[in-house]
C-alpha positions as CSV (number, residue, x, y, z in Angstrom):
1,X,-10.9,-41.6,-4.3
2,X,-11.3,-38.1,-5.6
3,X,-13.6,-35.7,-3.9
4,X,-15.5,-32.6,-5.1
5,X,-12.7,-30.4,-3.8
6,X,-10.2,-32.2,-6.0
7,X,-12.2,-31.4,-9.1
8,X,-12.5,-27.8,-8.0
9,X,-8.7,-27.8,-7.7
10,X,-8.2,-29.3,-11.1
11,X,-10.4,-26.6,-12.8
12,X,-8.6,-23.8,-10.9
13,X,-5.2,-25.1,-11.8
14,X,-6.1,-25.6,-15.5
15,X,-7.4,-22.0,-15.6
16,X,-4.2,-20.8,-13.8
17,X,-2.0,-22.7,-16.2
18,X,-3.6,-21.3,-19.3
19,X,-3.6,-17.8,-17.9
20,X,0.0,-18.0,-16.6
21,X,1.3,-19.2,-19.9
22,X,-0.7,-16.8,-21.9
23,X,-0.2,-13.6,-19.9
24,X,2.6,-14.5,-17.4
25,X,0.3,-13.4,-14.6
26,X,-2.4,-14.9,-12.4
27,X,-5.5,-12.7,-12.1
28,X,-6.9,-11.7,-8.8
29,X,-10.4,-12.8,-9.8
30,X,-9.1,-16.4,-10.3
31,X,-7.1,-16.6,-7.1
32,X,-9.6,-14.8,-4.8
33,X,-12.5,-16.6,-6.4
34,X,-10.7,-20.0,-5.8
35,X,-10.1,-19.0,-2.2
36,X,-13.8,-18.2,-1.7
37,X,-15.0,-21.3,-3.5
38,X,-12.6,-23.5,-1.4
39,X,-13.9,-21.9,1.9
40,X,-17.5,-22.2,0.8
41,X,-17.2,-25.8,-0.4
42,X,-15.7,-26.9,3.0
43,X,-18.2,-24.8,4.9
44,X,-21.1,-26.4,3.1
45,X,-19.7,-29.9,3.2
46,X,-18.4,-30.0,6.8
47,X,-19.8,-26.9,8.6
48,X,-17.6,-25.0,11.0
49,X,-15.0,-27.8,11.0
50,X,-14.7,-27.4,7.2
51,X,-14.4,-23.7,7.5
52,X,-11.5,-24.0,10.0
53,X,-9.9,-26.7,7.8
54,X,-10.1,-24.5,4.7
55,X,-9.0,-21.3,6.5
56,X,-5.9,-23.0,8.1
57,X,-5.0,-24.4,4.7
58,X,-5.3,-20.9,3.2
59,X,-3.0,-19.4,5.8
60,X,-0.5,-22.2,5.5
61,X,-0.3,-22.1,1.7
62,X,-0.3,-18.3,1.5
63,X,1.9,-17.7,4.5
64,X,4.8,-20.0,3.5
65,X,4.8,-18.7,-0.1
66,X,4.7,-15.2,1.2
67,X,8.2,-15.7,2.5
68,X,9.4,-16.8,-0.9
69,X,7.7,-13.8,-2.4
70,X,9.6,-11.5,0.0
71,X,12.8,-13.0,-1.3
72,X,11.6,-12.4,-4.9
73,X,11.6,-16.1,-5.7
74,X,8.0,-16.1,-6.8
75,X,5.3,-13.6,-7.8
76,X,2.4,-12.4,-5.8
77,X,0.0,-14.3,-7.9
78,X,1.7,-17.5,-7.0
79,X,1.3,-16.7,-3.3
80,X,-2.4,-16.1,-3.8
81,X,-2.7,-19.2,-5.8
82,X,-1.2,-21.3,-3.1
83,X,-3.4,-19.7,-0.5
84,X,-6.3,-20.7,-2.7
85,X,-4.9,-24.2,-3.1
86,X,-4.6,-24.4,0.7
87,X,-8.3,-23.3,1.0
88,X,-9.3,-26.0,-1.4
89,X,-7.2,-28.9,-0.2
90,X,-6.1,-28.2,3.4
91,X,-2.7,-28.1,5.1
92,X,-1.3,-31.6,4.3
93,X,-1.9,-31.5,0.6
94,X,-0.8,-27.9,0.2
95,X,2.5,-28.8,1.9
96,X,3.0,-31.6,-0.6
97,X,2.2,-29.3,-3.5
98,X,4.6,-26.7,-2.2
99,X,7.4,-29.1,-1.6
100,X,7.2,-30.7,-5.0
101,X,6.6,-27.3,-6.8
102,X,9.9,-26.0,-5.3
103,X,11.7,-29.1,-6.4
104,X,10.3,-29.0,-9.9
105,X,11.0,-25.3,-10.1
106,X,14.6,-25.9,-9.1
107,X,15.1,-28.6,-11.7
108,X,13.5,-26.4,-14.4
109,X,15.7,-23.5,-13.4
110,X,18.9,-25.6,-13.6
111,X,17.9,-26.9,-17.0
112,X,17.2,-23.4,-18.3
113,X,20.6,-22.2,-17.0
114,X,22.5,-25.1,-18.5
115,X,20.9,-24.6,-21.9
116,X,21.0,-20.8,-22.2
117,X,23.8,-19.7,-24.5
118,X,24.3,-16.4,-22.6
119,X,24.7,-18.2,-19.3
120,X,27.3,-20.6,-20.7
121,X,29.1,-17.9,-22.6
122,X,29.3,-15.6,-19.5
123,X,30.3,-18.5,-17.2
124,X,33.1,-19.6,-19.5
125,X,34.3,-15.9,-19.9
126,X,34.3,-15.5,-16.2
127,X,36.2,-18.7,-15.7
128,X,38.8,-17.9,-18.3
129,X,39.2,-14.3,-17.0
130,X,39.6,-15.7,-13.5
131,X,42.3,-18.2,-14.5
132,X,44.1,-15.6,-16.7
133,X,44.1,-13.0,-13.9
134,X,45.5,-15.3,-11.2
135,X,49.2,-14.7,-12.1
136,X,48.8,-10.9,-12.1
137,X,46.5,-10.9,-9.0
138,X,44.1,-8.4,-10.6
139,X,40.6,-9.9,-10.7
140,X,37.8,-8.3,-12.7
141,X,34.6,-7.3,-11.0
142,X,32.1,-10.2,-11.2
143,X,29.2,-7.8,-12.0
144,X,30.7,-7.5,-15.5
145,X,29.6,-11.1,-16.2
146,X,26.1,-10.7,-15.0
147,X,23.4,-12.5,-17.0
148,X,21.2,-10.0,-18.9
149,X,18.7,-12.5,-20.2
150,X,16.1,-13.5,-17.7
151,X,15.6,-17.1,-16.6
152,X,12.1,-16.7,-15.4
153,X,9.4,-19.1,-16.4
154,X,5.7,-19.5,-15.4
155,X,5.6,-21.2,-12.0
156,X,2.7,-23.2,-13.2
157,X,5.3,-25.3,-15.1
158,X,6.4,-26.5,-11.7
159,X,3.0,-26.6,-10.0
160,X,1.3,-28.9,-12.5
161,X,3.9,-31.7,-12.2
162,X,3.8,-31.2,-8.4
163,X,0.1,-31.8,-8.3
164,X,0.4,-34.9,-10.5
165,X,3.1,-36.4,-8.4
166,X,1.3,-35.7,-5.2
167,X,-2.0,-37.2,-6.4
168,X,-0.1,-40.2,-7.9
169,X,1.6,-41.0,-4.6
170,X,-1.4,-40.3,-2.4
171,X,-4.1,-42.1,-4.4
172,X,-2.3,-44.8,-6.3
């Protein structure tokens, strides 16, 4: 059964999806506002226990994704979004969302790499140069085959299916 916090989450994610696709950035007013709304919702509904529940979810979601941000795997807006998601849904749900989001992002990244012409061309050039240079023993520097075209995509492409899968398996 869906609760009020679930509807709040859906509205926040819909706004984040539209904003991320359109501007490739999540605004602070959206992420900070969602954090505050999540905390206030749980405080009003459950008092101090709800406040603690929401605050621990905020720390879990933001803290774990902060590590991914430090490794440049995601942007700062995604960290703040997952802190907000944690404030709205709590620790167990934000962990499911994070796990599935990372899996979906990996699948999307692999698909992008496989279908990008520049990646395939550079990979084949690197492979042929490696094979051709084996007899002479002179290998070219691998930085010469670096991919110039970016493979970045809005992380919301991974978050939305993660939320759908999580709700499907938790409520169906």
